[in-house]
N, C-alpha and C positions, 0 to 999 in steps of 0.2 A: 349151686348153679353159677353164682357169680365168679367163683374160683375157676370154673371151667371156661368161662368167657374171658377172664383176664389173663390166664396163663399164656395164650399165644400173643397177647398184646404187651408183654413186658418190655420188649424193645421199643415200642412206641412210647410207653410211659417214661422210659429212661431218656429218650430223645426230647420229650416234652420238658424235662428239667433244664435243658440247655437253652430254651427260649427265654429271652430277657423278660424281667418282671414288667417293664414298661409296655410290653406287648400283651402279656397275659392278663394284666389287670383290666384294661378296657374290654377285652374279649369276654372275660368272665362276667363283667358288669353288664355287657350287652346281652349275653345269654340268660343271665338272671332276670333282666328286665323283660325279655321275651317270655320267660316262664311265668313271671308274676302277672303279666298282662293276659296270658292265655288261661290262667286259672279263674280270674274274675271279670275279664274284659273291662277293666277300670284303669283309667290313666292316672288317677290319684296314687294308686299303688306303685306305678312306674316312677312317679315323682318322688315318692318316699324312698324307693330303691336308689334313684339317682342322688338324692340328697345324702343318704347314708354312705353311698359310694364316694361322693366328694369329700364328706367328712373323714372317711377312712383313708383316702389318699392324702389329705392334708395332715392327718394324725401320723401316718406312716412317714411322710416327708419331714415332719418335725421330730421324728425319732421315737414316737410312741409305738409300743408293740400291740398288735391287734388281738393277740390271744387273751391277755388279762381283761381287756375291754369286753370281749365276747363272753368270757367266763362270768364277769360281773353282770352283764346284761342277762344272761341265762339263769345264773344261780342266785342273783340278787333278790328277786321277789320271794323265792323259796326260803332263803336265809332270813329275810325280814319277817316273813310269816311265822317261821319256827322260833325266832328270837322273841317275837311278841307273845307267842303261845307260852314259851318258857317263863317269861316275866309274869304273865297272867297266873300261871300255876304256882309261882313262887310269891305271888302278891307283891311284885315289884322289887324283890330282893336280888341284887346283882351278884351276891356271893353264892347263888345257886350254881354258878358256872365253876366255882372253885371247891365245892363240897365233895364231889366224887374224885377219887384219885386220878383217873384217866383224864377227865375233863380239866382237873386242876393242873395236871402236867402240861396238857396242850395249851391252856391259857397262860401258864407261866412261861413256856417256851416262846409263845407268840409275843408276849410282852417283852421278853428279853431280846428277841429279834428286832422288834420295833425300836427299843431303846438303843440297840447297837447301831442300827441304821441312822437314827437321829444323831447319835454321838459322833459317828464318822462324818456325817454331813456337816455338823457344826465345827468339827476340827479341821475340815478341809477348806472352809471359807477363810479368806484373808481377813485379818483383823484391821479395822479402820485406823486404829491408833498407832500401828506399826508401819513404818515406811518400808517398801520393798528394798531388798539389798541390791546394789548395783555393782 
């Protein structure tokens, strides 16, 4: 049903992409605030939406990407619960994550990626004992 409704509106969705972000963000925030207020008739919820919107705008203006923050906010509690469950089942042994071949490969690749990022970041910083070349 949604496909039938959206097919004639493809041109409108394409034109919506040309609207500047500085106009879309307050409009979406306003519509979300109206939706939040209409569900519970509570102004506190609108305040929460506004504070999250202001935080999101400041984070975006500082160069933070919103997708990882949203993923962390949504998936974080589930990941923490399952991590705690795995540690309870293994009686606190952290090597449970390296015992199976698939999980061991994922953990090794993750650790290598983290080490690579840290190494590149440390190498790109200027050393304080060396004067810059002029």
